[in-house]
Steps between C-alpha positions, in 0.01 A plus 500: 500500500787241540404142494778425743706740741774352731636771734809448732431132536745309722505128572740298705534124575683483832795723474496505123342797343364381162310825395665827599249776428350397175306779310315392185205635303315302232244670282187315377584272201877541546732204496791530735767237502733455799857371431796435720699224640349228720445638853451854385155517638282453195296196619473654846357824365231314302397295800472815702283653246273195511517520886646143526779682685415782734714807472701634780473863403357694213169514309353301198202650322301313226246688295492772764453272804775465751517125533763510783264696725402349837180295459518436134317200372787299364281247315306780326814670394635174344196479286631802317858386464583190319844339564681213330807349621789304341341169647161433358329409833216329320290240706608175365177318599283744313442523116629819321131630492459453872829672581387792295147515648583442855569849616224678281240267664625506861619855517285687244200285555454423123270209417653193358358585159641865487838386646522225235409748223766748611758230537434342169513828317842571657632152416381542140667834485843349596470183308417264790125429448572144396686429835210629728418151622864384533698494835825715535731197486378450134620840384837633425671755721418781250133394493484488879638846523246618256228352708637687806481816309141420384409419868614839611312669214180318592475725802502799247770682700598871439859434548717203403826408667723244334782363694776336284222297322750345248791423729381144573427407134716319248625754243273367221193568720588856591364645177155374539458665857660826373253505218203502755672788689543680180127465415417636858705804444352558151158491659588771764545295803704686765782275602810495719739229362805366686712336227837365392398520140669820389410481142122455588519785763656718222218418263199509722566747784394864503752553770783283649614536867849361605496387849821466709532442875137544553474845330397611152836626389395601150185515286399611167386407160630157370720650237665734747552232770640245249719718279596794719467401874626785725586320813831283523310219672240482213791497249677214683179292519415536134853442395483161684170423332654577164805290576272205591322523174167583659431817308 
């Protein structure tokens, strides 16, 4: 069974069609990286999978359930799908521990003790246990992004969506966030990752999808996409990346 199936998904904002018939299948434990220029549809696709944006046409199926069907309980679906954005979206008036335990307590109904135990275990796993009582403004950008990932993991999702999670970080902080993502991949988490980090995509992905103009123009194993791309647009995109010294 596919962890995620996207079939013929279209999405427009006004007259601008952002997704133009996207088809994507992600197997359980697979890591798929979405690459492409800004505006190619990567972020919109992730937001549609999480039902933040309703699709105009097409179907999205997660773990065998069509989540775009009429009458779907959106809040229940989102419990299965973690999403982390480039902006951390932490609550500034809450400690790190409260940020991580809020959803498990209010949505899943965990007791304070159980939520704290789950949160502290995750914070320890990712080197943040000593910051549990701190507030977000005491943490670096890299630490805040790691907390955002931990917060999503605290809901024990079946699927993780990562939307340019390093793009708001200073270059020296990127590595610590990518190390967290690498650990999740090594642990078998199913992930769809929109990224501009080509070297990271090449290392971590089972499959790379190149988006252009709201379509998946080309997809394949990282070595094939990065060394022998077949489509002219993919070749042009990667040539610019190389010229900019980003790969």
